[in-house]
N, C-alpha and C positions, 0 to 999 in steps of 0.2 A: 178407862172408866172403872171405878170400883164396882163391886157387885151391887146391883140394884135389887131391892126387894119390893115386891108389890103387896101392899096390905090387903088387897081385895081377894087374892088367891093364894092360899098357903101351899107350900110344897108338900106333896104326898098326902093330900087331903082332898076330899070331893069339893065341888063348887058349893059354897054355903047356900042353904035353902033359900034364904031371903034374897040373895043375888039371883039365884036360879029363877025364882018366881017373878022377879022384876024384868027378866028378859024374855024375848020370844023363844019358844021352845027349840027351834032349830039353832038359834044363836047359843043358847046354853049348852046344847049338845056339842056344837063345834068347839066351844071354849073348853069344855070338859075333855074332849078328844085331844086338843093341843096340850092341856095340862097333864094329861096321862101319858103323852108321847115321851118315852124314855130316851129317844134318840136326839131330842132337842135340849139345848142348854137352857138354864133359867132365863137368860137374856133373850134367846130366840123365842121361847114361850111368851115372854112379856111383849115382845115386838108383835108377834102374830095376834095375840089377844087384843092388844091396843089397836091394831089395824081393823080388827072386827068391830070393836066398840066405837071407833071413830066413824064408821059407816052408818050407825044407828041414828035415828032422828033424836033431836034434843029431848023431846018429851019422854022417850024411852030411856035415854041416859039419865034424865032427872029422877027416874024411879029407882035407879040403883042406889041402895043404902050405903052410907058410909060404914066401914068396919068400925067396931067399937073403939079401937085405939085412935082412929082418925076423928071419930065423933067427940073425943075428949079435947081436941084442939080448939082454940077460939074460933068463932064463926068467920071472922075475917080471914084467918089463915086458911080454913077449909075452903072458902070461896075462892081465894087466890090460887090454891092448889088445883081446884077444879078448872079454873080458867086455863091454867097451864096444860093440864091433862087433855083438855078439849081442843087444843090447837091443831087444826087440820094441816096436813102436809109435813109434819115433823115427826121424826122417829121417836120411839119410846125413849132411847138413850138421850136424845137431845132434850126432850121434855124432863127427863129425870135430872139432867144437869141443870136445867132452869129451876126446877124445884129445889134442888140443893143450894143454888146460889140465893134463891129467895130465903130459904131456911136460915142461911148464914146471916141474914139481915135481921132476924127476929130477936127479941129480948132473950136473955140467957135461958130462963126456965122453959119457955116455949120452944127455943131452939133445940134444947137437949131432948125434949119430948119428941119433937118432929124428927130429929136425927135418928132416934130409936125406932121410928116408924118407917122412914124412907132412907134406909141405908143400903 
């Protein structure tokens, strides 16, 4: 699998305030600890963060704001990506592959923008 990038959590940066505020305090602390753990690869971090997010109730997940670059995508694209991201029982890498397959079906301009976000 090519390197996957999570638009919600930036490498070497604190968890964005708007995301931190949307999550229960204990969850945001756990995610920040994973994010700051230098012994984990980017893929391992994303897998662990995804496994935490997937345990949250839908109403909490709904409160997590889209990153600015994701918010620029058409609403139907954002909705489909969210559906893929929320699939229970699938690894982050499997979800990422599904997102990239979906992105490949998009019109060229949208596809290019999405590939720059989810690469």
